[in-house]
C-alpha positions in Angstrom: -38.4 29.5 -43.0 -36.3 26.6 -44.3 -37.1 23.1 -43.3 -34.7 21.3 -40.9 -32.6 18.4 -42.2 -35.1 15.8 -41.2 -34.6 12.3 -42.6 -37.4 10.1 -43.9 -36.7 6.4 -44.4 -39.3 3.8 -45.6 -40.3 1.3 -43.0 -40.7 -2.4 -43.6 -44.2 -3.1 -45.0 -45.8 0.2 -44.5 -45.0 3.8 -43.5 -41.8 5.6 -42.9 -39.6 6.5 -40.0 -38.7 10.2 -39.5 -35.7 11.3 -37.6 -33.7 14.5 -36.9 -36.8 16.5 -36.0 -38.3 17.8 -32.8 -42.1 17.7 -33.1 -42.4 20.2 -30.3 -40.8 22.8 -32.5 -41.6 22.3 -36.2 -41.5 25.0 -38.8 -44.1 25.5 -41.5 -41.7 24.1 -44.0 -41.2 21.0 -41.9 -44.9 20.5 -41.7 -45.3 20.8 -45.4 -42.6 18.2 -45.8 -44.2 15.9 -43.3 -47.7 16.3 -44.8 -46.4 15.2 -48.2 -44.5 12.3 -46.7 -47.6 11.3 -44.9 -49.6 11.3 -48.2 -46.8 9.3 -49.9 -46.1 6.7 -47.2 -49.4 6.5 -45.4 -47.9 6.6 -41.9 -44.9 8.3 -40.2 -43.2 7.2 -37.0 -41.1 9.4 -34.7 -38.9 8.2 -31.9 -37.3 10.2 -29.1 -40.0 12.8 -28.9 -41.2 14.7 -25.8 -44.3 16.8 -26.4 -46.8 18.2 -24.0 -50.6 18.1 -24.7 -50.4 21.7 -25.7 -47.6 20.9 -28.2 -49.6 17.9 -29.4 -52.5 20.2 -30.2 -50.3 22.8 -31.9 -48.7 20.1 -34.1 -52.0 18.7 -35.2 -53.5 22.1 -36.0 -50.5 22.8 -38.3 -51.2 19.7 -40.3 -55.0 20.0 -40.6 -58.1 21.1 -38.7 -59.0 18.9 -35.7 -61.9 16.5 -35.9 -63.1 15.6 -32.4 -64.1 11.9 -32.2 -67.6 11.6 -30.9 -67.1 8.2 -29.2 -63.9 8.4 -27.3 -63.5 10.0 -23.9 -61.4 13.2 -23.8 -58.2 13.7 -21.8 -58.9 15.8 -18.7 -58.6 19.4 -19.6 -58.1 18.8 -23.3 -61.4 18.2 -25.1 -59.8 17.8 -28.5 -57.5 15.0 -27.3 -59.0 11.5 -27.1 -57.9 9.0 -24.5 -57.1 5.6 -26.0 -56.9 3.8 -22.7 -56.9 0.3 -21.2 -56.5 -0.2 -17.5 -54.8 -3.1 -15.8 -58.1 -4.6 -14.9 -59.7 -4.4 -18.4 -59.6 -7.1 -21.0 -60.9 -5.1 -24.0 -58.7 -2.6 -25.8 -59.7 0.2 -28.2 -59.0 -0.5 -31.9 -58.3 -4.2 -31.5 -59.2 -5.1 -35.1 -58.2 -4.0 -38.6 -59.9 -0.7 -39.4 -59.5 2.8 -40.7 -60.8 5.6 -38.5 -64.0 7.5 -39.4 -64.8 5.7 -42.7 -68.4 5.9 -41.4 -68.4 9.7 -41.9 -69.4 11.5 -45.0 -66.0 13.3 -44.9 -63.7 10.6 -43.3 -60.9 11.8 -41.1 -57.7 12.6 -42.9 -55.5 11.1 -40.2 -54.5 10.9 -36.6 -51.6 12.0 -34.4 -51.0 9.5 -31.6 -48.7 10.1 -28.7 -47.5 7.3 -26.3 -48.2 8.5 -22.7 -48.1 5.3 -20.5 -46.9 2.0 -22.0 -47.0 -1.6 -20.7 -43.6 -3.2 -20.1 -44.1 -5.2 -23.3 -46.8 -5.7 -25.9 -49.4 -3.2 -27.2 -47.8 -2.9 -30.7 -49.8 -1.3 -33.5 -49.9 -2.9 -36.9 -50.2 -0.7 -40.1 -51.2 -2.0 -43.5 -50.5 -0.2 -46.8 -53.7 0.3 -48.8 -51.8 1.7 -51.8 -50.0 -1.7 -52.0 -53.2 -3.5 -51.4 -54.7 -2.0 -54.5 -51.6 -2.0 -56.7 -51.0 -5.8 -56.1 -54.5 -6.9 -56.9 -54.8 -9.1 -60.0 -56.4 -7.5 -63.1 -59.6 -9.5 -62.8 -60.3 -8.3 -59.3 -59.4 -4.7 -60.2 -62.0 -4.9 -63.0 -64.5 -6.5 -60.6 -64.3 -3.6 -58.1 -64.0 -0.8 -60.6 -66.9 1.6 -60.1 -68.2 -0.2 -57.0 -69.2 1.7 -53.9 -69.4 0.4 -50.4 -71.6 1.2 -47.4 -69.9 2.0 -44.1 -71.4 2.4 -40.6 -70.5 2.4 -36.9 -73.7 1.3 -35.0 -72.6 -2.3 -34.8 -69.4 -1.2 -33.1 -70.2 2.0 -31.1 -74.0 1.9 -30.9 -75.9 1.2 -27.7 -76.2 -2.5 -28.8 -72.8 -2.6 -30.6 -69.7 -4.5 -29.8 -68.3 -2.3 -27.1 -71.6 -2.3 -25.2 -70.9 -6.0 -24.4 -67.4 -5.4 -23.1 -65.7 -3.8 -20.1 -65.4 -0.6 -22.1 -69.1 0.2 -22.3 -68.6 4.0 -22.2 -67.6 3.7 -25.9 -71.2 2.6 -26.7 -72.9 5.9 -27.4 -76.6 5.3 -27.4 -78.5 8.2 -29.1 -75.4 9.4 -31.1 -76.3 9.9 -34.7 -74.3 7.3 -36.7 -75.7 7.2 -40.2 -74.5 4.8 -42.9 -72.3 6.4 -45.5 -71.3 5.4 -49.0 -67.7 5.7 -50.4 -66.0 4.4 -53.6 -64.3 1.0 -53.1 -61.3 2.4 -55.0 -60.6 6.1 -54.2 -58.2 8.6 -55.6 -56.1 9.8 -52.6 -56.7 13.5 -52.2 -53.0 14.2 -51.4 -51.0 11.8 -53.5 -53.4 11.2 -56.4 -52.8 7.5 -56.2 -55.5 4.8 -56.2 -56.3 3.3 -52.9 -58.4 0.3 -51.8 -60.9 1.8 -49.4 -62.8 -0.9 -47.5 -62.0 -2.2 -44.0 -63.2 -5.1 -41.9 -64.5 -3.0 -39.0 -66.8 -0.4 -40.6 -67.5 -1.6 -44.2 -70.9 -3.3 -44.2 -71.7 -4.2 -47.8 -71.5 -3.1 -51.3 -74.1 -0.6 -52.5 -77.0 -2.4 -54.1 -76.1 -5.7 -52.5 -76.9 -7.5 -49.2 -74.3 -8.2 -46.6 -74.4 -11.9 -47.5 -73.9 -11.1 -51.2 -71.1 -8.8 -50.4 -69.1 -10.9 -48.0 -67.2 -13.2 -50.5 -65.6 -10.4 -52.3 -65.1 -8.3 -49.2 -63.3 -11.2 -47.5 -61.1 -11.7 -50.5 -60.1 -8.1 -50.5 -59.5 -8.1 -46.7 -57.3 -11.2 -46.9 -55.3 -9.7 -49.7 -54.8 -6.4 -47.8 -53.5 -8.3 -44.7 -50.5 -9.6 -46.7 -47.6 -9.5 -44.2 -45.4 -8.0 -46.9 -47.5 -4.9 -46.7 -47.8 -4.7 -42.9 -45.5 -2.8 -40.5 -45.4 -3.6 -36.7 -44.8 -0.5 -34.7 -43.2 -1.3 -31.4 -44.0 1.7 -29.1 -41.4 3.5 -27.0 -42.0 6.2 -24.3 -42.7 9.5 -25.9 -43.1 8.0 -29.4 -45.4 9.6 -31.9 -47.2 8.1 -34.9 -49.1 10.1 -37.6 -51.1 8.1 -40.1 -53.3 8.8 -43.1 -56.7 7.0 -42.7 -57.2 7.1 -46.5 -54.0 5.2 -47.2 -53.7 2.7 -44.3 -55.4 0.3 -41.9 -54.3 -0.1 -38.4 -54.7 -2.7 -35.6 -53.9 -2.2 -31.9 -52.7 -5.5 -30.4 -54.3 -6.5 -27.1 -51.5 -8.6 -25.6 -50.7 -6.8 -22.4 -53.4 -7.9 -19.9 -52.8 -6.9 -16.4 -50.9 -3.7 -17.4 -52.0 -0.1 -18.0 -51.7 1.6 -21.4 -52.6 5.2 -22.3 -52.2 6.9 -25.6 -53.4 10.4 -26.6 -55.0 10.8 -30.0 -55.9 13.8 -32.0 -58.0 13.2 -35.2 -57.3 15.3 -38.3 -60.3 16.4 -40.4 -60.5 15.2 -44.0 -62.7 15.6 -47.0 -65.3 13.7 -49.1 -63.6 11.0 -51.2 -63.8 10.6 -55.0 -63.4 7.4 -57.1 -60.1 6.7 -58.8 
């Protein structure tokens, strides 16, 4: 089946906007085009969509196998769909810091398919940062410094029974007893889909460099983080009803802004399974 005449246009800073496509009815050829565009751009943004939970699942399954997040609550009746929810009464949101999903896993998630279900009247934007650009624009000295380095990632400090969420009004995200081992990945990976080099550390889940203490690692980590947050390589996604975003966790960071206190926000997320990562 031939692909439809979808249009892909690079977005400011990071990602691409895709138009002239109905995600409720995508062909295999469309999916192949979208998958390659995802690998190339890191994130894809779709406006004017209207997909049911069943169509959300079908779309995700066409892109990659589903990886059910072990921390997030599931949408009622749909165990593979995670609720990314904040009530009008809550002050803590989910994902309110720069991160990439599942970097604490041995085979980190490939990506996510996020659907806007209930939005506040304003606020709740999501920022996306380009990790291809973050690596490409490093100076030669820093590139040499991180060549061959590996970093330790973990999640207990965030999702553990004594982690960050345990101290908030979203304590159900703190999963005491859930196995959350530390994992090691190259600091610079070769992206499995594009073949490009990517900076693969993030402020939320990267703990330290292998063979170093946290204190020894922080100066270089903070330098890398500050560089990756360059506004020139960041896109601000302003959500609209029905909007869909698909991002590649190996090529981007994201940050959910928490600026809509007193209003409800609900997103449905399906995580896409990935593979173990190799050094560039």
